[in-house]
Backbone as XML, in Angstrom:
<?xml version="1.0"?>
<chain id="A" units="angstrom">
  <residue number="1" name="MET">
    <atom name="N" x="0.861" y="-1.171" z="0.000"/>
    <atom name="CA" x="0.000" y="0.000" z="0.000"/>
    <atom name="C" x="0.903" y="1.228" z="0.000"/>
  </residue>
  <residue number="2" name="SER">
    <atom name="N" x="0.578" y="2.161" z="-0.834"/>
    <atom name="CA" x="1.376" y="3.386" z="-0.904"/>
    <atom name="C" x="0.987" y="4.332" z="0.217"/>
  </residue>
  <residue number="3" name="GLU">
    <atom name="N" x="1.873" y="5.263" z="0.488"/>
    <atom name="CA" x="1.595" y="6.241" z="1.530"/>
    <atom name="C" x="0.398" y="7.104" z="1.149"/>
  </residue>
  <residue number="4" name="GLN">
    <atom name="N" x="0.252" y="7.385" z="-0.146"/>
    <atom name="CA" x="-0.885" y="8.189" z="-0.601"/>
    <atom name="C" x="-2.198" y="7.441" z="-0.355"/>
  </residue>
  <residue number="5" name="ASP">
    <atom name="N" x="-2.225" y="6.132" z="-0.628"/>
    <atom name="CA" x="-3.425" y="5.329" z="-0.361"/>
    <atom name="C" x="-3.732" y="5.336" z="1.140"/>
  </residue>
  <residue number="6" name="TYR">
    <atom name="N" x="-2.669" y="5.240" z="1.937"/>
    <atom name="CA" x="-2.826" y="5.226" z="3.388"/>
    <atom name="C" x="-3.469" y="6.514" z="3.881"/>
  </residue>
  <residue number="7" name="LYS">
    <atom name="N" x="-3.056" y="7.641" z="3.349"/>
    <atom name="CA" x="-3.554" y="8.945" z="3.806"/>
    <atom name="C" x="-5.058" y="9.084" z="3.630"/>
  </residue>
  <residue number="8" name="ASN">
    <atom name="N" x="-5.649" y="8.316" z="2.704"/>
    <atom name="CA" x="-7.088" y="8.395" z="2.443"/>
    <atom name="C" x="-7.911" y="7.503" z="3.374"/>
  </residue>
  <residue number="9" name="LEU">
    <atom name="N" x="-7.255" y="6.719" z="4.234"/>
    <atom name="CA" x="-7.962" y="5.788" z="5.119"/>
    <atom name="C" x="-8.301" y="6.439" z="6.450"/>
  </residue>
  <residue number="10" name="ASN">
    <atom name="N" x="-9.471" y="6.073" z="6.995"/>
    <atom name="CA" x="-9.792" y="6.514" z="8.354"/>
    <atom name="C" x="-9.244" y="5.479" z="9.334"/>
  </residue>
  <residue number="11" name="VAL">
    <atom name="N" x="-9.402" y="5.715" z="10.616"/>
    <atom name="CA" x="-8.831" y="4.845" z="11.650"/>
    <atom name="C" x="-9.308" y="3.408" z="11.494"/>
  </residue>
  <residue number="12" name="GLU">
    <atom name="N" x="-10.613" y="3.220" z="11.329"/>
    <atom name="CA" x="-11.170" y="1.868" z="11.219"/>
    <atom name="C" x="-10.634" y="1.149" z="9.994"/>
  </residue>
  <residue number="13" name="GLU">
    <atom name="N" x="-10.491" y="1.878" z="8.893"/>
    <atom name="CA" x="-9.988" y="1.269" z="7.658"/>
    <atom name="C" x="-8.524" y="0.869" z="7.800"/>
  </residue>
  <residue number="14" name="VAL">
    <atom name="N" x="-7.736" y="1.672" z="8.506"/>
    <atom name="CA" x="-6.328" y="1.332" z="8.727"/>
    <atom name="C" x="-6.232" y="0.055" z="9.553"/>
  </residue>
  <residue number="15" name="LEU">
    <atom name="N" x="-7.000" y="-0.019" z="10.639"/>
    <atom name="CA" x="-6.953" y="-1.214" z="11.487"/>
    <atom name="C" x="-7.445" y="-2.441" z="10.732"/>
  </residue>
  <residue number="16" name="ALA">
    <atom name="N" x="-8.465" y="-2.283" z="9.893"/>
    <atom name="CA" x="-8.971" y="-3.400" z="9.091"/>
    <atom name="C" x="-7.907" y="-3.858" z="8.100"/>
  </residue>
  <residue number="17" name="ALA">
    <atom name="N" x="-7.196" y="-2.935" z="7.479"/>
    <atom name="CA" x="-6.139" y="-3.278" z="6.524"/>
    <atom name="C" x="-5.015" y="-4.041" z="7.216"/>
  </residue>
  <residue number="18" name="VAL">
    <atom name="N" x="-4.695" y="-3.640" z="8.436"/>
    <atom name="CA" x="-3.651" y="-4.341" z="9.194"/>
    <atom name="C" x="-4.122" y="-5.742" z="9.555"/>
  </residue>
  <residue number="19" name="GLN">
    <atom name="N" x="-5.351" y="-5.859" z="10.020"/>
    <atom name="CA" x="-5.881" y="-7.176" z="10.406"/>
    <atom name="C" x="-6.028" y="-8.107" z="9.208"/>
  </residue>
  <residue number="20" name="ASN">
    <atom name="N" x="-6.336" y="-7.558" z="8.038"/>
    <atom name="CA" x="-6.495" y="-8.383" z="6.826"/>
    <atom name="C" x="-5.167" y="-8.691" z="6.162"/>
  </residue>
  <residue number="21" name="GLY">
    <atom name="N" x="-4.082" y="-8.142" z="6.654"/>
    <atom name="CA" x="-2.770" y="-8.404" z="6.090"/>
    <atom name="C" x="-2.447" y="-7.555" z="4.872"/>
  </residue>
  <residue number="22" name="GLU">
    <atom name="N" x="-3.269" y="-6.579" z="4.567"/>
    <atom name="CA" x="-3.016" y="-5.703" z="3.425"/>
    <atom name="C" x="-1.920" y="-4.693" z="3.735"/>
  </residue>
  <residue number="23" name="LEU">
    <atom name="N" x="-1.678" y="-4.484" z="5.022"/>
    <atom name="CA" x="-0.721" y="-3.488" z="5.471"/>
    <atom name="C" x="-0.079" y="-3.995" z="6.763"/>
  </residue>
  <residue number="24" name="ALA">
    <atom name="N" x="1.239" y="-3.888" z="6.837"/>
    <atom name="CA" x="1.936" y="-4.306" z="8.056"/>
    <atom name="C" x="1.730" y="-3.250" z="9.135"/>
  </residue>
  <residue number="25" name="ALA">
    <atom name="N" x="1.563" y="-3.704" z="10.366"/>
    <atom name="CA" x="1.347" y="-2.782" z="11.482"/>
    <atom name="C" x="2.514" y="-1.816" z="11.627"/>
  </residue>
  <residue number="26" name="GLU">
    <atom name="N" x="3.722" y="-2.303" z="11.409"/>
    <atom name="CA" x="4.905" y="-1.451" z="11.526"/>
    <atom name="C" x="4.880" y="-0.340" z="10.478"/>
  </residue>
  <residue number="27" name="GLU">
    <atom name="N" x="4.487" y="-0.715" z="9.240"/>
    <atom name="CA" x="4.419" y="0.256" z="8.155"/>
    <atom name="C" x="3.328" y="1.298" z="8.435"/>
  </residue>
  <residue number="28" name="ALA">
    <atom name="N" x="2.173" y="0.839" z="8.911"/>
    <atom name="CA" x="1.082" y="1.745" z="9.237"/>
    <atom name="C" x="1.501" y="2.709" z="10.349"/>
  </residue>
  <residue number="29" name="LEU">
    <atom name="N" x="2.212" y="2.185" z="11.331"/>
    <atom name="CA" x="2.689" y="3.021" z="12.435"/>
    <atom name="C" x="3.647" y="4.098" z="11.924"/>
  </residue>
  <residue number="30" name="LEU">
    <atom name="N" x="4.537" y="3.717" z="11.029"/>
    <atom name="CA" x="5.473" y="4.673" z="10.446"/>
    <atom name="C" x="4.730" y="5.749" z="9.655"/>
  </residue>
  <residue number="31" name="PHE">
    <atom name="N" x="3.783" y="5.319" z="8.794"/>
    <atom name="CA" x="2.978" y="6.281" z="8.027"/>
    <atom name="C" x="2.235" y="7.227" z="8.960"/>
  </residue>
  <residue number="32" name="GLU">
    <atom name="N" x="1.668" y="6.679" z="10.013"/>
    <atom name="CA" x="0.851" y="7.486" z="10.919"/>
    <atom name="C" x="1.688" y="8.510" z="11.674"/>
  </residue>
  <residue number="33" name="LYS">
    <atom name="N" x="2.836" y="8.093" z="12.154"/>
    <atom name="CA" x="3.697" y="9.021" z="12.895"/>
    <atom name="C" x="4.223" y="10.137" z="12.002"/>
  </residue>
  <residue number="34" name="GLU">
    <atom name="N" x="4.470" y="9.825" z="10.735"/>
    <atom name="CA" x="4.974" y="10.835" z="9.810"/>
    <atom name="C" x="3.857" y="11.690" z="9.232"/>
  </residue>
  <residue number="35" name="GLY">
    <atom name="N" x="2.636" y="11.184" z="9.276"/>
    <atom name="CA" x="1.525" y="11.883" z="8.640"/>
    <atom name="C" x="0.573" y="12.519" z="9.615"/>
  </residue>
  <residue number="36" name="LYS">
    <atom name="N" x="-0.625" y="11.957" z="9.710"/>
    <atom name="CA" x="-1.715" y="12.554" z="10.479"/>
    <atom name="C" x="-1.482" y="12.524" z="11.985"/>
  </residue>
  <residue number="37" name="ALA">
    <atom name="N" x="-0.746" y="11.547" z="12.456"/>
    <atom name="CA" x="-0.408" y="11.403" z="13.884"/>
    <atom name="C" x="-1.652" y="11.337" z="14.771"/>
  </residue>
  <residue number="38" name="ARG">
    <atom name="N" x="-2.602" y="10.486" z="14.398"/>
    <atom name="CA" x="-3.813" y="10.303" z="15.211"/>
    <atom name="C" x="-3.439" y="9.448" z="16.415"/>
  </residue>
  <residue number="39" name="LYS">
    <atom name="N" x="-3.551" y="10.030" z="17.587"/>
    <atom name="CA" x="-3.073" y="9.378" z="18.816"/>
    <atom name="C" x="-3.736" y="8.030" z="19.070"/>
  </residue>
  <residue number="40" name="SER">
    <atom name="N" x="-5.045" y="7.949" z="18.901"/>
    <atom name="CA" x="-5.732" y="6.677" z="19.175"/>
    <atom name="C" x="-5.251" y="5.585" z="18.234"/>
  </residue>
  <residue number="41" name="LEU">
    <atom name="N" x="-4.990" y="5.944" z="16.973"/>
    <atom name="CA" x="-4.497" y="4.956" z="16.016"/>
    <atom name="C" x="-3.061" y="4.568" z="16.335"/>
  </residue>
  <residue number="42" name="ILE">
    <atom name="N" x="-2.254" y="5.520" z="16.730"/>
    <atom name="CA" x="-0.863" y="5.211" z="17.093"/>
    <atom name="C" x="-0.826" y="4.246" z="18.273"/>
  </residue>
  <residue number="43" name="VAL">
    <atom name="N" x="-1.656" y="4.481" z="19.266"/>
    <atom name="CA" x="-1.707" y="3.590" z="20.433"/>
    <atom name="C" x="-2.125" y="2.184" z="20.005"/>
  </residue>
  <residue number="44" name="ALA">
    <atom name="N" x="-3.162" y="2.093" z="19.177"/>
    <atom name="CA" x="-3.645" y="0.782" z="18.722"/>
    <atom name="C" x="-2.577" y="0.058" z="17.911"/>
  </residue>
  <residue number="45" name="LEU">
    <atom name="N" x="-1.892" y="0.778" z="17.042"/>
    <atom name="CA" x="-0.841" y="0.157" z="16.218"/>
    <atom name="C" x="0.354" y="-0.254" z="17.070"/>
  </residue>
  <residue number="46" name="GLU">
    <atom name="N" x="0.720" y="0.566" z="18.044"/>
    <atom name="CA" x="1.842" y="0.206" z="18.928"/>
    <atom name="C" x="1.525" y="-1.056" z="19.713"/>
  </residue>
  <residue number="47" name="GLU">
    <atom name="N" x="0.266" y="-1.225" z="20.109"/>
    <atom name="CA" x="-0.124" y="-2.450" z="20.820"/>
    <atom name="C" x="-0.022" y="-3.664" z="19.905"/>
  </residue>
  <residue number="48" name="LEU">
    <atom name="N" x="-0.315" y="-3.477" z="18.630"/>
    <atom name="CA" x="-0.185" y="-4.580" z="17.673"/>
    <atom name="C" x="1.276" y="-4.911" z="17.407"/>
  </residue>
  <residue number="49" name="VAL">
    <atom name="N" x="2.110" y="-3.887" z="17.340"/>
    <atom name="CA" x="3.532" y="-4.079" z="17.060"/>
    <atom name="C" x="4.258" y="-4.663" z="18.268"/>
  </residue>
  <residue number="50" name="ASN">
    <atom name="N" x="3.895" y="-4.209" z="19.471"/>
    <atom name="CA" x="4.574" y="-4.631" z="20.705"/>
    <atom name="C" x="3.571" y="-5.197" z="21.702"/>
  </residue>
  <residue number="51" name="PRO">
    <atom name="N" x="2.994" y="-6.366" z="21.430"/>
    <atom name="CA" x="1.981" y="-6.896" z="22.350"/>
    <atom name="C" x="2.538" y="-7.247" z="23.727"/>
  </residue>
  <residue number="52" name="GLU">
    <atom name="N" x="3.839" y="-7.513" z="23.833"/>
    <atom name="CA" x="4.414" y="-7.852" z="25.129"/>
    <atom name="C" x="4.446" y="-6.668" z="26.071"/>
  </residue>
  <residue number="53" name="ASP">
    <atom name="N" x="4.353" y="-5.449" z="25.560"/>
    <atom name="CA" x="4.336" y="-4.269" z="26.412"/>
    <atom name="C" x="3.153" y="-4.286" z="27.374"/>
  </residue>
  <residue number="54" name="ASP">
    <atom name="N" x="1.989" y="-4.794" z="26.909"/>
    <atom name="CA" x="0.825" y="-4.880" z="27.785"/>
    <atom name="C" x="1.110" y="-5.795" z="28.960"/>
  </residue>
  <residue number="55" name="THR">
    <atom name="N" x="1.783" y="-6.903" z="28.692"/>
    <atom name="CA" x="2.125" y="-7.839" z="29.760"/>
    <atom name="C" x="3.052" y="-7.165" z="30.762"/>
  </residue>
  <residue number="56" name="LYS">
    <atom name="N" x="4.018" y="-6.431" z="30.259"/>
    <atom name="CA" x="4.959" y="-5.743" z="31.144"/>
    <atom name="C" x="4.244" y="-4.702" z="31.987"/>
  </residue>
  <residue number="57" name="LYS">
    <atom name="N" x="3.276" y="-3.982" z="31.379"/>
    <atom name="CA" x="2.533" y="-2.980" z="32.130"/>
    <atom name="C" x="1.745" y="-3.629" z="33.257"/>
  </residue>
  <residue number="58" name="GLU">
    <atom name="N" x="1.099" y="-4.766" z="32.959"/>
    <atom name="CA" x="0.322" y="-5.463" z="33.979"/>
    <atom name="C" x="1.232" y="-5.983" z="35.081"/>
  </residue>
  <residue number="59" name="GLU">
    <atom name="N" x="2.400" y="-6.504" z="34.698"/>
    <atom name="CA" x="3.330" y="-7.007" z="35.700"/>
    <atom name="C" x="3.838" y="-5.884" z="36.584"/>
  </residue>
  <residue number="60" name="SER">
    <atom name="N" x="4.122" y="-4.730" z="35.995"/>
    <atom name="CA" x="4.631" y="-3.625" z="36.796"/>
    <atom name="C" x="3.558" y="-3.113" z="37.749"/>
  </residue>
  <residue number="61" name="LYS">
    <atom name="N" x="2.283" y="-3.183" z="37.338"/>
    <atom name="CA" x="1.201" y="-2.789" z="38.234"/>
    <atom name="C" x="1.136" y="-3.739" z="39.417"/>
  </residue>
  <residue number="62" name="GLU">
    <atom name="N" x="1.333" y="-5.048" z="39.155"/>
    <atom name="CA" x="1.275" y="-6.038" z="40.221"/>
    <atom name="C" x="2.452" y="-5.880" z="41.174"/>
  </residue>
  <residue number="63" name="GLU">
    <atom name="N" x="3.614" y="-5.482" z="40.635"/>
    <atom name="CA" x="4.808" y="-5.351" z="41.453"/>
    <atom name="C" x="4.811" y="-4.076" z="42.284"/>
  </residue>
  <residue number="64" name="ALA">
    <atom name="N" x="4.017" y="-3.101" z="41.880"/>
    <atom name="CA" x="3.985" y="-1.838" z="42.617"/>
    <atom name="C" x="3.500" y="-2.093" z="44.038"/>
  </residue>
  <residue number="65" name="PRO">
    <atom name="N" x="4.276" y="-1.643" z="44.993"/>
    <atom name="CA" x="3.875" y="-1.893" z="46.388"/>
    <atom name="C" x="2.620" y="-1.104" z="46.743"/>
  </residue>
  <residue number="66" name="GLU">
    <atom name="N" x="1.747" y="-1.753" z="47.446"/>
    <atom name="CA" x="0.542" y="-1.076" z="47.903"/>
    <atom name="C" x="0.898" y="-0.239" z="49.120"/>
  </residue>
  <residue number="67" name="LYS">
    <atom name="N" x="0.189" y="0.849" z="49.271"/>
    <atom name="CA" x="0.444" y="1.703" z="50.428"/>
    <atom name="C" x="0.012" y="0.960" z="51.681"/>
  </residue>
  <residue number="68" name="GLU">
    <atom name="N" x="0.924" y="0.926" z="52.624"/>
    <atom name="CA" x="0.619" y="0.243" z="53.873"/>
    <atom name="C" x="-0.252" y="1.131" z="54.745"/>
  </residue>
  <residue number="69" name="GLU">
    <atom name="N" x="-1.228" y="0.515" z="55.354"/>
    <atom name="CA" x="-2.055" y="1.262" z="56.296"/>
    <atom name="C" x="-1.270" y="1.383" z="57.594"/>
  </residue>
  <residue number="70" name="PRO">
    <atom name="N" x="-1.423" y="2.497" z="58.265"/>
    <atom name="CA" x="-0.659" y="2.685" z="59.499"/>
    <atom name="C" x="-1.059" y="1.651" z="60.551"/>
  </residue>
  <residue number="71" name="THR">
    <atom name="N" x="-0.075" y="1.248" z="61.329"/>
    <atom name="CA" x="-0.327" y="0.313" z="62.411"/>
    <atom name="C" x="-1.053" y="1.054" z="63.529"/>
  </residue>
  <residue number="72" name="LEU">
    <atom name="N" x="-2.153" y="0.482" z="63.975"/>
    <atom name="CA" x="-2.930" y="1.106" z="65.041"/>
    <atom name="C" x="-2.718" y="0.359" z="66.345"/>
  </residue>
  <residue number="73" name="VAL">
    <atom name="N" x="-2.668" y="1.113" z="67.420"/>
    <atom name="CA" x="-2.564" y="0.533" z="68.762"/>
    <atom name="C" x="-3.680" y="1.122" z="69.614"/>
  </residue>
  <residue number="74" name="GLU">
    <atom name="N" x="-4.154" y="0.331" z="70.540"/>
    <atom name="CA" x="-5.233" y="0.815" z="71.408"/>
    <atom name="C" x="-4.638" y="1.470" z="72.639"/>
  </residue>
  <residue number="75" name="VAL">
    <atom name="N" x="-5.153" y="2.648" z="72.946"/>
    <atom name="CA" x="-4.712" y="3.365" z="74.139"/>
    <atom name="C" x="-5.923" y="3.692" z="74.999"/>
  </residue>
  <residue number="76" name="LYS">
    <atom name="N" x="-5.661" y="3.944" z="76.271"/>
    <atom name="CA" x="-6.715" y="4.312" z="77.207"/>
    <atom name="C" x="-6.338" y="5.642" z="77.838"/>
  </residue>
  <residue number="77" name="PHE">
    <atom name="N" x="-7.244" y="6.591" z="77.707"/>
    <atom name="CA" x="-6.983" y="7.921" z="78.267"/>
    <atom name="C" x="-7.073" y="7.883" z="79.791"/>
  </residue>
  <residue number="78" name="ILE">
    <atom name="N" x="-6.154" y="8.568" z="80.450"/>
    <atom name="CA" x="-6.169" y="8.657" z="81.913"/>
    <atom name="C" x="-6.565" y="10.065" z="82.355"/>
  </residue>
  <residue number="79" name="ALA">
    <atom name="N" x="-6.875" y="10.914" z="81.363"/>
    <atom name="CA" x="-7.328" y="12.280" z="81.658"/>
    <atom name="C" x="-8.273" y="12.695" z="80.533"/>
  </residue>
  <residue number="80" name="ASN">
    <atom name="N" x="-9.107" y="13.676" z="80.813"/>
    <atom name="CA" x="-9.956" y="14.216" z="79.760"/>
    <atom name="C" x="-9.075" y="14.962" z="78.756"/>
  </residue>
  <residue number="81" name="VAL">
    <atom name="N" x="-9.311" y="14.680" z="77.475"/>
    <atom name="CA" x="-8.442" y="15.244" z="76.437"/>
    <atom name="C" x="-9.287" y="15.744" z="75.273"/>
  </residue>
  <residue number="82" name="LYS">
    <atom name="N" x="-8.881" y="16.879" z="74.723"/>
    <atom name="CA" x="-9.490" y="17.385" z="73.492"/>
    <atom name="C" x="-8.447" y="17.270" z="72.390"/>
  </residue>
  <residue number="83" name="VAL">
    <atom name="N" x="-8.795" y="16.524" z="71.332"/>
    <atom name="CA" x="-7.895" y="16.358" z="70.194"/>
    <atom name="C" x="-8.622" y="16.903" z="68.975"/>
  </residue>
  <residue number="84" name="GLY">
    <atom name="N" x="-8.164" y="18.039" z="68.482"/>
    <atom name="CA" x="-8.877" y="18.693" z="67.393"/>
    <atom name="C" x="-10.238" y="19.129" z="67.895"/>
  </residue>
  <residue number="85" name="THR">
    <atom name="N" x="-11.304" y="18.592" z="67.287"/>
    <atom name="CA" x="-12.661" y="18.912" z="67.745"/>
    <atom name="C" x="-13.265" y="17.770" z="68.557"/>
  </residue>
  <residue number="86" name="ASN">
    <atom name="N" x="-12.484" y="16.707" z="68.761"/>
    <atom name="CA" x="-12.990" y="15.537" z="69.499"/>
    <atom name="C" x="-12.614" y="15.612" z="70.976"/>
  </residue>
  <residue number="87" name="LEU">
    <atom name="N" x="-13.572" y="15.241" z="71.798"/>
    <atom name="CA" x="-13.325" y="15.188" z="73.241"/>
    <atom name="C" x="-13.305" y="13.737" z="73.696"/>
  </residue>
  <residue number="88" name="TYR">
    <atom name="N" x="-12.316" y="13.387" z="74.514"/>
    <atom name="CA" x="-12.204" y="12.040" z="75.061"/>
    <atom name="C" x="-12.151" y="12.147" z="76.576"/>
  </residue>
  <residue number="89" name="LYS">
    <atom name="N" x="-12.970" y="11.329" z="77.235"/>
    <atom name="CA" x="-13.011" y="11.329" z="78.699"/>
    <atom name="C" x="-12.012" y="10.314" z="79.231"/>
  </residue>
  <residue number="90" name="ALA">
    <atom name="N" x="-11.590" y="10.542" z="80.454"/>
    <atom name="CA" x="-10.715" y="9.580" z="81.110"/>
    <atom name="C" x="-11.411" y="8.228" z="81.128"/>
  </residue>
  <residue number="91" name="GLY">
    <atom name="N" x="-10.678" y="7.179" z="80.792"/>
    <atom name="CA" x="-11.236" y="5.834" z="80.760"/>
    <atom name="C" x="-11.625" y="5.376" z="79.361"/>
  </residue>
  <residue number="92" name="GLU">
    <atom name="N" x="-11.795" y="6.303" z="78.417"/>
    <atom name="CA" x="-12.141" y="5.924" z="77.048"/>
    <atom name="C" x="-10.935" y="5.300" z="76.360"/>
  </residue>
  <residue number="93" name="LYS">
    <atom name="N" x="-11.217" y="4.339" z="75.468"/>
    <atom name="CA" x="-10.163" y="3.710" z="74.680"/>
    <atom name="C" x="-10.298" y="4.157" z="73.236"/>
  </residue>
  <residue number="94" name="LEU">
    <atom name="N" x="-9.153" y="4.199" z="72.552"/>
    <atom name="CA" x="-9.128" y="4.668" z="71.179"/>
    <atom name="C" x="-7.980" y="3.986" z="70.444"/>
  </residue>
  <residue number="95" name="ALA">
    <atom name="N" x="-8.209" y="3.653" z="69.183"/>
    <atom name="CA" x="-7.147" y="3.122" z="68.337"/>
    <atom name="C" x="-6.448" y="4.294" z="67.656"/>
  </residue>
  <residue number="96" name="VAL">
    <atom name="N" x="-5.135" y="4.383" z="67.828"/>
    <atom name="CA" x="-4.357" y="5.489" z="67.283"/>
    <atom name="C" x="-3.114" y="4.943" z="66.582"/>
  </residue>
  <residue number="97" name="THR">
    <atom name="N" x="-2.478" y="5.790" z="65.765"/>
    <atom name="CA" x="-1.233" y="5.390" z="65.125"/>
    <atom name="C" x="-0.107" y="5.404" z="66.159"/>
  </residue>
  <residue number="98" name="VAL">
    <atom name="N" x="0.995" y="4.802" z="65.816"/>
    <atom name="CA" x="2.145" y="4.752" z="66.711"/>
    <atom name="C" x="2.647" y="6.167" z="67.010"/>
  </residue>
  <residue number="99" name="GLU">
    <atom name="N" x="2.637" y="7.035" z="65.980"/>
    <atom name="CA" x="3.090" y="8.416" z="66.187"/>
    <atom name="C" x="2.168" y="9.148" z="67.164"/>
  </residue>
  <residue number="100" name="GLU">
    <atom name="N" x="0.859" y="8.953" z="67.023"/>
    <atom name="CA" x="-0.087" y="9.584" z="67.941"/>
    <atom name="C" x="0.093" y="9.040" z="69.352"/>
  </residue>
  <residue number="101" name="GLN">
    <atom name="N" x="0.339" y="7.743" z="69.450"/>
    <atom name="CA" x="0.545" y="7.123" z="70.752"/>
    <atom name="C" x="1.743" y="7.765" z="71.454"/>
  </residue>
  <residue number="102" name="GLU">
    <atom name="N" x="2.822" y="7.947" z="70.704"/>
    <atom name="CA" x="4.018" y="8.551" z="71.289"/>
    <atom name="C" x="3.736" y="9.965" z="71.797"/>
  </residue>
  <residue number="103" name="ALA">
    <atom name="N" x="2.959" y="10.731" z="71.021"/>
    <atom name="CA" x="2.620" y="12.100" z="71.436"/>
    <atom name="C" x="1.760" y="12.080" z="72.698"/>
  </residue>
  <residue number="104" name="PHE">
    <atom name="N" x="0.782" y="11.156" z="72.773"/>
    <atom name="CA" x="-0.078" y="11.061" z="73.952"/>
    <atom name="C" x="0.718" y="10.620" z="75.171"/>
  </residue>
  <residue number="105" name="LEU">
    <atom name="N" x="1.648" y="9.669" z="74.967"/>
    <atom name="CA" x="2.489" y="9.227" z="76.088"/>
    <atom name="C" x="3.343" y="10.386" z="76.602"/>
  </residue>
  <residue number="106" name="LYS">
    <atom name="N" x="3.900" y="11.153" z="75.680"/>
    <atom name="CA" x="4.731" y="12.295" z="76.068"/>
    <atom name="C" x="3.909" y="13.322" z="76.844"/>
  </residue>
  <residue number="107" name="ALA">
    <atom name="N" x="2.643" y="13.471" z="76.457"/>
    <atom name="CA" x="1.763" y="14.407" z="77.158"/>
    <atom name="C" x="1.200" y="13.803" z="78.443"/>
  </residue>
  <residue number="108" name="GLU">
    <atom name="N" x="1.476" y="12.530" z="78.682"/>
    <atom name="CA" x="1.054" y="11.797" z="79.878"/>
    <atom name="C" x="-0.475" y="11.820" z="80.051"/>
  </residue>
  <residue number="109" name="VAL">
    <atom name="N" x="-1.192" y="11.552" z="78.945"/>
    <atom name="CA" x="-2.655" y="11.521" z="78.999"/>
    <atom name="C" x="-3.217" y="10.132" z="78.677"/>
  </residue>
  <residue number="110" name="ILE">
    <atom name="N" x="-2.348" y="9.154" z="78.419"/>
    <atom name="CA" x="-2.817" y="7.802" z="78.108"/>
    <atom name="C" x="-2.006" y="6.772" z="78.839"/>
  </residue>
  <residue number="111" name="GLU">
    <atom name="N" x="-2.584" y="5.572" z="78.847"/>
    <atom name="CA" x="-1.809" y="4.395" z="79.221"/>
    <atom name="C" x="-2.032" y="3.392" z="78.088"/>
  </residue>
  <residue number="112" name="LEU">
    <atom name="N" x="-1.096" y="2.505" z="77.924"/>
    <atom name="CA" x="-1.217" y="1.535" z="76.843"/>
    <atom name="C" x="-2.397" y="0.633" z="77.045"/>
  </residue>
  <residue number="113" name="GLY">
    <atom name="N" x="-3.031" y="0.211" z="75.919"/>
    <atom name="CA" x="-4.221" y="-0.661" z="75.958"/>
    <atom name="C" x="-3.881" y="-2.035" z="76.487"/>
  </residue>
  <residue number="114" name="ASP">
    <atom name="N" x="-4.929" y="-2.778" z="76.837"/>
    <atom name="CA" x="-4.760" y="-4.117" z="77.413"/>
    <atom name="C" x="-4.231" y="-5.098" z="76.419"/>
  </residue>
</chain>
């Protein structure tokens, strides 16, 4: 297929030509990048040219570490405390992060949970 013939094709016709073997995906990709540069067609052609890239993308997503949730510890207030807009009475228990626990211990308003 000549480059001039290619220029007259729409996206669907280009993909059909590639699937029917009338045009190589690599050649279509080259024509597209040099010509109209339709992003959706370039993406589709790149996936046809490099199908293993999808596998690599999926693998890299699986390998990405998930954000760890903070470790919570239970504490018991030994004094009435206001934290932000929340009020806690002496004797109440609350699950807090380790950093919050350290701050409460330093302020001497909690004891460690059971």
